[in-house]
C-alpha positions, 0 to 999 in steps of 0.5 A: 500500500505505501508503494507509490502512494505518497508525494514524490517525483519520478526520475526521468520525467523532467520536472519543468514548471508551467512557465518554462513549459509554456515558453516552448509552445506556440499558439499561432504566432504568439507564445502560449502564456501561463498567466492572464493576458490577451490570447489571440482573438480576445474581444475588447469587452473582456469576453473570450473569442470563440473559435472553430466549428461554427457553434456558439459555445466555444470558449470554456473555462476549466477550474483545476489543472491536476488530471481531469482539467488538462484531459478535458482541455486536450479533447476540447482543443481537438473539437475546436474549442478554446479552453482556459484552465485556472489552477490555484497552485503556482505550479503543477502539484508535486504531491499525491498518491500513486494512481492506477488505471484498470480495465479496457475503457481506461486504457483505451481512452489513454491510447486515444489520447496518445499518452498510453505508452508514455504513462507506461514508460513512467509507471511505478511498475505496479503495486508491491505486496505489503505485509500486515504485521503485529507490534513485534514485526511478525507477519499476520497477512499479506496484501497482494500487489494487485489490490493497489496497482491495477493494470497500470500505476503511475505517480499522480504528479507524473500523470499530471505533468504528462497530461499538462504537456500533452494538452499544450501540443498543438492540434493537427488541425491548427486549433491553438493550445489551451491557456493556463492561469496558474496561481489564481482562483475563481472568486465568483461565477455569474450567469449572463444571457449567453455565458458565465461571467467569471471573476478571479483573484488575480486575472481580469474578469472575463465571460465564457460560454461554458464553465467546467469544475474539474477542481476536485473534492473541495471544488470551488466551482461547485461551491460558487455555482451549486452550493456549499460543500456541506450539501454534497460531500459526506465524511465517511469516518476516516482520514488519510495522510501520506508523506515522504520520509526523511533520510533520518528514517533509516531502515524504517521503510526497508520493507513494505509493512502495515501495522493496525490497531483498532481505528488506525493503521500506519504503513511504510514502504518504498517505490522502486522507481524513486530509488535514484532520487537523492535522499529518498528513503521511503514513504508513509501512508496512514489511515485513521478513524474520526467520527467527527470531521476535524476543524483544522485549516486544510491548508495549514501544514502545522495543524495537519501534522498536529491532528495526525500526531494526536490520532497516533498517540500511544500506538505500538510497533515503530509508530512513534518513530514514524510519526516523529518524521512528520516534523521534517515533512515539507509536503503532506497529503492529508484529507478526509475519506469522503464521497461527493454526491451531486444530484445533477452535475450541471446548472445552466452553462456550468458543469462538474467533472471528476471528483467535483461531481462524483469523488471518492477519496480512496478506492473509487477509481477516481482517476480513471473515471475522470479520464473517461469523463473528460473524453465523454464530456468533450465528445458530447459538447462537440456533438451538440455545439449549440446545445450545451444542456443536451450535451450535459444531459447525455454526458451525465446519463452515460457516465453516472451509472458507472461512476456510482458503482465505482463510488460504492466500491470505495465506501468501505476502503477506510474500514478495510485499511483501519478496521474499528475493532481487533475482531475486525482486524483479525477478520480482515487478515483472515480474509487476505490469507484465504485464497478464495476470499482474496480472489473474490475481492479482486474479482469485485474490483475487476467487475467494477472496472469493466462495467463500462465499454467504449465503442470504436471511434466513429462520428455516428456512435456514442462514446461509451456504454454503461449498464442501463444507458443508451 
């Protein structure tokens, strides 16, 4: 489980900032810029100019530049749209888990994007078996690598960089690359008769034909256009934390192991692909129960570290040693295990994509679902360039049955990783040690990943089918 599940950068994939990358991409005769400013064809009234295809809904603002956002920007450009992507971070994020893709539909979309081979070149090599141990280090059960690695596993930060770079590749038909606005965020969205007027913290305001929230579990677009987060996000009783271990950790992560006590689990391990990184000694991955949502500031690193330390007070094994490494962590992934349920993914000219619409923090195949969702949403918009409402409706109808099943698959992730009682811990370990039960659990994951299929790429066929859709 800890293998590939924490912040880090894979050797061999150049870590370029958005600014240095953008300088290499030409949009017409003008260099693409990662900051606000004129893009070719901007209108003097502040409304972004349309482009290509003859439809009216040509300019699209996308919030979020992690996975779903760049993927959607790529496809929209290929369909003649003019996307602008706004991202609150000053650069592409370097932290996060390893993510995986499972099943033919995930891999087919990656292949159609032209990035499947590159992702394979930068994959972690798959998950690593992890031993659950007791407080004396004795093995109790083994979590097979298939549980974590899927068909193809890659660090999220590497995937984000691949998608970002690929989205900036000019389309063969001459349509320009998307515009990226880093280090900025939306402050308001106001519907107008023929668009959505957007204001930003730094960039001058503009009006776009459409707005897409691809900005994750804590979506700004969802909050501005649909309502407060509390109406759509359900806390599932657990928190997850992950960080890189300092050099002083020594052999703490020499072997991939996990130690569980009722309501909390701590795991350590190393990602083989990161072994050449200077100072790399491994990662920590922790899951703990909390019936109440914590009230800390999500962006305050000291408060996050304090919350984690409190959750592991008095724990056995080498857990105190592990928690002590938090002091040296410059980057930390920390969030609740939650799920997002939005009754309708669109309102007017604004729609949600990926975790903003149907997120599940762990175990919900969120990355693969986001890639598929971006592909489907762009295709449906292209099919109805003058009727965004019809496109949004078809997009949701085709995708919702599949992602809802995936969300259900992630509902029990916290309880599986950090069972609430000793009896539940023993039962989990017994299940992992039983070949038949283990095979059934893996089959369940396989069935979820194959619950959606894509048709051959032709103009007259719908982009995918899920059970119960047409």
